[in-house]
C-alpha positions as CSV (number, residue, x, y, z in Angstrom):
1,M,98.8,202.7,-91.6
2,W,97.8,205.7,-89.4
3,G,97.8,208.4,-91.9
4,H,94.9,209.6,-93.8
5,G,96.8,211.7,-96.4
6,I,97.4,214.5,-93.9
7,D,100.9,215.7,-93.4
8,A,101.6,217.2,-89.9
9,G,103.5,220.1,-91.5
10,S,100.9,220.8,-94.2
11,S,98.7,223.0,-92.1
12,L,99.3,225.8,-89.7
13,M,97.8,223.9,-86.8
14,G,99.7,220.8,-87.6
15,G,103.0,222.7,-87.8
16,R,102.4,224.3,-84.5
17,V,101.5,221.0,-82.8
18,A,104.6,219.4,-84.3
19,R,106.8,222.3,-83.1
20,W,105.4,222.1,-79.6
21,A,105.8,218.4,-79.5
22,V,109.5,218.8,-80.4
23,I,109.9,221.5,-77.7
24,A,108.2,219.3,-75.1
25,G,110.3,216.3,-76.0
26,G,113.5,218.3,-75.9
27,A,112.6,219.7,-72.5
28,L,111.8,216.2,-71.1
29,L,115.1,214.8,-72.5
30,A,117.1,217.6,-71.0
31,G,115.4,217.3,-67.6
32,A,115.9,213.5,-67.6
33,G,119.5,213.8,-68.6
34,L,120.4,216.2,-65.8
35,G,118.3,214.2,-63.4
36,F,120.2,211.1,-64.3
37,L,123.5,212.9,-63.8
38,A,122.4,214.2,-60.4
39,R,121.0,210.8,-59.1
40,D,123.1,208.1,-60.7
41,L,126.5,209.6,-61.4
42,L,126.7,212.2,-58.6
43,G,124.7,210.2,-56.0
44,L,122.7,213.3,-55.0
45,G,119.4,213.1,-53.1
46,Q,115.8,213.7,-54.2
47,P,115.8,217.6,-53.8
48,A,118.9,217.9,-55.9
49,V,117.5,215.6,-58.6
50,A,114.3,217.6,-58.7
51,L,116.3,220.8,-59.1
52,A,118.3,219.1,-61.9
53,W,115.1,218.2,-63.7
54,L,113.9,221.8,-63.4
55,A,117.2,223.2,-64.6
56,G,117.2,220.9,-67.6
57,V,113.6,221.8,-68.6
58,T,114.3,225.5,-68.1
59,V,117.5,225.5,-70.2
60,A,115.8,223.5,-73.0
61,L,112.7,225.7,-73.1
62,G,114.8,228.9,-72.9
63,A,117.0,227.8,-75.7
64,E,114.1,226.8,-77.9
65,L,112.0,229.9,-77.2
66,G,115.1,232.1,-77.7
67,R,115.7,230.4,-81.1
68,G,112.0,231.1,-82.0
69,R,112.4,234.8,-81.3
70,A,115.6,234.9,-83.4
71,R,113.6,233.6,-86.4
72,E,111.0,236.4,-86.1
């Protein structure tokens, strides 16, 4: 339907875009997860929720970037 015979992993640029999309998605999911825990399960206020989001994003990005360095 959307494809024009181009595989995202077939070119260097497509591979990089796909990798960064996975990293960004993982960071958002980690931030949202910790934010949910802080707000809904622990009942913390807005500053704590914002810090939880930042912590989740930082952990996810650090893990992914560390994994990328280990491959090199």
